[in-house]
Every structure is written in structure tokens, then in C-alpha cells.
KEKE-3310 file (N, C-alpha, C; in steps of 0.2 Angstrom, whole numbers, plus 5000, padded with zeros to 4 digits):
npx = (4862:4871:4867:4870:4881:4877:4881:4894:4904:4901:4904:4918:4921:4918:4928:4939:4934:4933:4946:4950:4942:4948:4961:4956:4951:4962:4970:4962:4962:4976:4977:4969:4977:4987:4997:4996:4993:4989:4979:4975:4975:4962:4954:4957:4952:4938:4936:4939:4928:4917:4918:4923:4916:4903:4898:4903:4902:4890:4881:4880:4874:4862:4856:4856:4856:4847:4836:4833:4829:4818:4810:4808:4799:4803:4798:4798:4798:4800:4809:4823:4830:4826:4831:4845:4847:4844:4855:4865:4862:4864:4877:4882:4880:4889:4901:4901:4902:4914:4922:4921:4926:4940:4944:4943:4952:4964:4964:4969:4961:4957:4951:4945:4948:4940:4927:4931:4935:4923:4913:4920:4921:4908:4904:4912:4907:4894:4896:4904:4894:4884:4890:4892:4879:4875:4884:4881:4867:4858:4864:4866:4852:4848:4854:4847:4834:4832:4828:4834:4833:4835:4848:4860:4859:4860:4873:4879:4875:4882:4895:4894:4892:4905:4912:4909:4918:4932:4947:4945:4943:4956:4964:4959:4962:4976:4978:4973:4982:4995:4993:4992:5005:5012:5007:5012:5025)
npy = (5189:5174:5158:5143:5131:5116:5105:5106:5098:5085:5086:5088:5075:5067:5069:5062:5049:5048:5048:5035:5028:5030:5024:5011:5008:5010:4999:4988:4988:4986:4973:4965:4966:4958:4963:4966:4959:4961:4956:4960:4974:4975:4971:4980:4991:4988:4988:5002:5007:5002:5007:5020:5027:5022:5019:5031:5042:5040:5038:5051:5057:5049:5049:5062:5073:5068:5065:5078:5084:5077:5079:5092:5093:5086:5072:5056:5044:5040:5051:5062:5058:5045:5039:5041:5033:5020:5019:5018:5006:4997:4999:4993:4980:4977:4979:4968:4957:4960:4959:4945:4939:4944:4938:4924:4924:4928:4916:4907:4903:4901:4910:4922:4935:4940:4942:4950:4961:4964:4968:4978:4987:4989:4996:5007:5014:5016:5024:5035:5041:5043:5051:5063:5066:5069:5080:5090:5091:5086:5091:5105:5108:5105:5115:5126:5124:5120:5127:5139:5136:5121:5120:5122:5112:5101:5102:5100:5087:5081:5082:5075:5063:5061:5061:5049:5040:5042:5048:5040:5046:5052:5039:5033:5043:5042:5029:5029:5039:5031:5020:5028:5033:5021:5018:5028:5026)
npz = (5057:5054:5050:5060:5053:5049:5041:5037:5045:5040:5027:5028:5034:5023:5015:5020:5019:5005:5002:5007:4998:4986:4988:4990:4977:4969:4974:4971:4957:4956:4962:4953:4942:4946:4955:4968:4983:4997:5007:5020:5019:5013:5023:5033:5026:5027:5040:5042:5035:5041:5055:5054:5043:5043:5057:5064:5055:5047:5057:5063:5052:5051:5064:5068:5058:5047:5055:5060:5048:5045:5056:5053:5043:5031:5021:5028:5020:5003:4999:4999:5011:5013:5002:5004:5016:5011:5002:5012:5018:5007:5004:5015:5013:5002:5008:5018:5009:5003:5014:5018:5006:5007:5019:5016:5006:5013:5021:5011:5002:4985:4970:4975:4971:4961:4968:4979:4971:4964:4974:4980:4970:4968:4980:4980:4968:4973:4984:4980:4972:4981:4991:4982:4980:4993:4996:4986:4984:4995:5007:5004:5003:5016:5023:5018:5022:5036:5051:5062:5075:5079:5076:5085:5094:5086:5082:5094:5097:5087:5092:5104:5099:5093:5105:5111:5105:5107:5100:5088:5075:5073:5073:5061:5052:5052:5048:5034:5030:5031:5022:5011:5010:5008:4995:4988:4988)
capx = (4866:4871:4865:4875:4882:4876:4883:4902:4907:4899:4908:4924:4922:4918:4935:4943:4931:4935:4953:4950:4939:4953:4965:4952:4950:4969:4972:4958:4966:4983:4975:4967:4983:4992:5003:4994:4990:4989:4972:4975:4972:4955:4951:4958:4947:4932:4936:4938:4921:4912:4919:4923:4911:4897:4897:4905:4899:4883:4877:4878:4868:4856:4853:4855:4854:4841:4831:4831:4826:4811:4807:4806:4795:4804:4795:4802:4797:4800:4812:4831:4832:4825:4836:4852:4847:4844:4862:4869:4861:4867:4884:4884:4880:4895:4906:4901:4904:4921:4926:4921:4931:4946:4945:4944:4959:4969:4965:4972:4956:4958:4945:4942:4949:4933:4923:4933:4934:4916:4910:4924:4919:4901:4904:4916:4903:4889:4899:4905:4887:4881:4893:4891:4872:4874:4887:4879:4860:4855:4867:4864:4845:4847:4856:4842:4827:4832:4827:4840:4832:4838:4855:4865:4858:4863:4881:4881:4874:4888:4901:4892:4894:4912:4915:4908:4923:4938:4953:4943:4945:4964:4966:4957:4966:4983:4977:4973:4989:5000:4992:4993:5012:5014:5005:5016:5032)
capy = (5184:5169:5151:5138:5127:5109:5100:5106:5092:5080:5087:5087:5068:5064:5070:5056:5043:5048:5046:5028:5025:5031:5019:5005:5008:5009:4993:4983:4988:4983:4966:4962:4965:4953:4967:4968:4953:4963:4955:4964:4980:4975:4970:4987:4995:4986:4991:5009:5008:5001:5011:5028:5029:5019:5021:5037:5047:5039:5039:5058:5058:5045:5050:5069:5077:5066:5065:5085:5085:5074:5083:5099:5093:5082:5066:5050:5039:5043:5057:5061:5054:5038:5037:5040:5027:5015:5018:5016:4999:4994:4999:4988:4973:4977:4978:4962:4952:4961:4956:4938:4937:4945:4933:4918:4925:4927:4909:4904:4900:4904:4913:4927:4941:4943:4943:4956:4967:4966:4971:4984:4992:4991:5000:5013:5018:5018:5029:5041:5044:5045:5058:5068:5068:5073:5086:5094:5091:5085:5096:5112:5109:5105:5122:5131:5122:5119:5133:5141:5133:5115:5119:5122:5106:5096:5102:5097:5080:5078:5082:5070:5056:5060:5060:5042:5037:5047:5045:5036:5050:5052:5033:5032:5047:5039:5022:5032:5041:5026:5017:5033:5033:5015:5018:5033:5023)
capz = (5060:5050:5053:5061:5048:5052:5037:5036:5048:5036:5021:5030:5035:5017:5012:5022:5016:4998:5001:5007:4992:4981:4990:4988:4970:4966:4976:4967:4950:4956:4963:4947:4938:4949:4958:4975:4987:5003:5009:5026:5017:5012:5030:5036:5023:5029:5047:5041:5032:5047:5061:5053:5038:5045:5064:5066:5050:5045:5063:5064:5047:5052:5071:5070:5052:5044:5060:5060:5042:5045:5061:5051:5037:5025:5022:5030:5015:4996:5000:4999:5017:5012:4997:5008:5021:5007:5000:5017:5018:5001:5005:5021:5009:4998:5013:5020:5004:5002:5020:5017:5001:5010:5024:5012:5002:5018:5023:5006:4997:4978:4967:4979:4968:4958:4974:4982:4966:4962:4979:4981:4965:4969:4986:4977:4964:4977:4989:4976:4969:4987:4993:4977:4981:4999:4996:4981:4984:5001:5012:5003:5004:5023:5026:5016:5025:5043:5055:5067:5082:5081:5074:5090:5097:5081:5083:5101:5096:5083:5097:5109:5096:5093:5112:5113:5102:5107:5096:5082:5069:5072:5071:5054:5047:5052:5044:5028:5028:5031:5015:5005:5009:5005:4988:4984:4988)
cpx = (4866:4869:4871:4875:4882:4878:4891:4905:4906:4904:4915:4926:4922:4924:4940:4941:4933:4942:4954:4947:4944:4959:4962:4952:4957:4971:4968:4961:4972:4982:4974:4973:4989:4998:5001:4990:4990:4981:4971:4972:4965:4951:4951:4953:4940:4931:4935:4930:4916:4912:4919:4917:4904:4895:4898:4902:4892:4879:4875:4873:4862:4852:4852:4852:4848:4836:4828:4827:4819:4807:4805:4803:4797:4801:4800:4803:4797:4803:4819:4833:4832:4830:4843:4852:4847:4851:4866:4868:4864:4874:4886:4884:4887:4901:4907:4903:4911:4925:4926:4926:4938:4948:4947:4951:4965:4970:4967:4967:4956:4951:4942:4943:4943:4928:4925:4932:4927:4913:4914:4922:4912:4900:4907:4911:4897:4891:4900:4899:4884:4883:4892:4884:4871:4877:4884:4871:4857:4858:4865:4856:4844:4849:4851:4836:4827:4832:4833:4839:4835:4846:4861:4865:4861:4870:4883:4880:4880:4894:4900:4894:4901:4915:4914:4914:4929:4943:4951:4945:4952:4966:4965:4961:4973:4983:4977:4980:4995:4999:4993:5001:5015:5013:5010:5023:5034)
cpy = (5177:5162:5147:5133:5120:5103:5100:5100:5086:5080:5085:5079:5065:5064:5064:5050:5043:5046:5038:5025:5025:5025:5012:5004:5006:5001:4987:4983:4984:4975:4962:4961:4961:4957:4969:4961:4955:4962:4959:4971:4980:4974:4977:4992:4994:4989:4999:5011:5008:5006:5019:5030:5028:5022:5028:5043:5046:5039:5046:5059:5055:5048:5057:5073:5075:5066:5073:5086:5083:5078:5090:5099:5089:5075:5060:5045:5043:5050:5056:5057:5047:5035:5036:5034:5021:5013:5016:5008:4995:4994:4994:4981:4972:4975:4971:4957:4953:4958:4949:4936:4938:4940:4926:4918:4924:4920:4904:4901:4904:4906:4919:4934:4944:4945:4950:4963:4969:4970:4978:4989:4994:4997:5007:5017:5020:5024:5036:5045:5047:5051:5064:5071:5072:5080:5092:5095:5092:5090:5103:5113:5109:5112:5127:5130:5122:5126:5133:5137:5127:5115:5118:5115:5100:5096:5099:5090:5077:5077:5077:5063:5055:5058:5053:5038:5041:5043:5042:5040:5050:5045:5031:5037:5044:5033:5024:5034:5036:5022:5022:5033:5027:5015:5023:5030:5019)
cpz = (5055:5054:5055:5056:5051:5047:5035:5039:5043:5030:5022:5031:5028:5013:5014:5019:5009:4997:5002:5001:4987:4982:4988:4981:4967:4968:4973:4960:4950:4958:4957:4942:4941:4953:4965:4978:4994:5006:5016:5024:5016:5019:5034:5032:5025:5036:5047:5039:5038:5053:5059:5048:5041:5052:5066:5062:5049:5051:5064:5059:5050:5059:5072:5063:5049:5048:5060:5054:5042:5050:5059:5044:5031:5026:5024:5024:5008:4997:5000:5005:5016:5007:5000:5013:5017:5005:5006:5018:5013:5002:5010:5017:5005:5003:5016:5016:5003:5008:5019:5012:5003:5015:5021:5009:5007:5021:5017:5001:4990:4976:4970:4976:4965:4963:4977:4977:4965:4968:4981:4977:4966:4975:4983:4973:4968:4981:4985:4974:4976:4990:4989:4979:4987:4999:4992:4981:4991:5006:5011:5004:5012:5026:5024:5021:5032:5046:5059:5073:5083:5079:5079:5093:5092:5082:5089:5101:5092:5088:5102:5105:5095:5100:5114:5110:5101:5103:5089:5075:5068:5070:5064:5049:5047:5047:5036:5025:5027:5024:5010:5004:5006:4997:4984:4984:4982)
residu = (MET:SER:LYS:ILE:ASP:VAL:THR:HIS:VAL:MET:VAL:GLU:GLU:HIS:LYS:LEU:ILE:LEU:ARG:MET:ILE:ALA:LEU:LEU:GLU:ASN:ASN:VAL:THR:ARG:MET:GLU:ALA:GLY:ARG:PHE:ARG:ASP:TRP:ARG:PHE:PHE:LEU:ASP:ALA:VAL:ASP:PHE:ILE:ARG:ASN:TYR:ALA:ASP:ARG:PHE:HIS:HIS:ALA:LYS:GLU:GLU:ASP:VAL:LEU:PHE:LYS:ALA:LEU:VAL:ASP:ASN:GLY:MET:PRO:GLN:ASP:ASN:SER:PRO:VAL:ALA:ALA:MET:LEU:LEU:ALA:HIS:ASP:GLN:GLY:ARG:GLY:PHE:VAL:ARG:ALA:MET:GLU:GLU:GLY:ALA:HIS:ARG:ALA:LEU:ASP:GLY:GLU:SER:GLY:GLN:ILE:PRO:VAL:ILE:ALA:GLU:ASN:ALA:ARG:GLY:TYR:ILE:ALA:LEU:LEU:ARG:ASP:HIS:ILE:ASP:LYS:GLU:ASP:ASN:ILE:LEU:TYR:PRO:LEU:ALA:GLU:ARG:VAL:LEU:PRO:GLU:ALA:PRO:ARG:ALA:ALA:MET:VAL:ALA:ALA:TYR:ARG:GLU:ALA:GLU:ALA:ARG:THR:PRO:GLY:LEU:GLU:ASP:LYS:TYR:ARG:ARG:LEU:VAL:GLU:THR:TYR:GLU:GLN:GLN:ALA:ALA:ALA)
# end
């Protein structure tokens, strides 16, 4: 009997997050070249990051997957889990600063392009590296080391987390698709 895969859902969610990251990167480049001034996009990106990437996705990692790894022998400190939690916190700092810059730009305050760009690029680099480490190191490790016993409960906990935010995944998938269509036009 094969083990229940407890990381597949995370890898799938990473795909949508990476699509938003690609939009963010493209629009930062266009903004710096003077071809993009849709400050609302950056606020929508912040909303996506906070509600989809952080509350929806990272909550499953932090509250379910990482907890299961620690409960099954991975150290809490000086471990891959600690490194991933630190990256989540660093990402939140970039997002706060990007949001502040976008709000100021929306209010007509000049000089915000470098603020938005620097923090967006910091977040983009951090998240791409973070997702790469999770998809290629931490998740395969989790699949190898986690025993069968907690796996069904983990998947149930993911479903419970999703049930607390009905329609959230569809909402953010549509948001990303809308911006992808605008970028392609």
C-alpha cells in the first residue's frame, strides 16, 4: 500500500503562487520602464499574497505539515522547518513595504517606484528560492520521513483549513487569470 501524499496539495498551490510572482516581476519591470502605473495591481498582489499564499497556503504548511514534521522527530530549531518559517516572516516584511509604497503611489506621492520595485523583487527572489527548497528538498523529505499514521489526519486538516475559506482558491485563481489575460493583450 502506498502512503498518502501529504505534499501534493502544497506543490499545486505553489504553481498558482508562482504565476502571481511572474505577473509581479513582469509588472515591476514594466513599471520601472515607465510602461505600467496600475498601483491597484500591486495592492491586488498584496491581497493575493496575504490571503492565498500566506493565510491559505502557509497556514497549511505551518499548522499541519511543519507541525507533523516536528512531532515526528524533526527539530523545531536549526532545521528546515525553522528556515521555512523565517522565510515566511521575511516575505511578510517585503509585502508590508510593497503595500505601503503602492498606497502612497495611489495617493499621488512620488518616489514610490523604487520602494515598490525593491520590495517586490525581494519578495520574488525570496519566494522563488523558498518554493524551490520546499518542492525539491523539504517536501520530498517529508514524504520519506513521515509515517503513515498521521497522513490521513493531515489531509483532513488541509480540507478543514480550505473549508474555513470557501471560494478563496477560485477567487484568487480568477484574479491571476484576469491579470494574465491583461498582460497577454
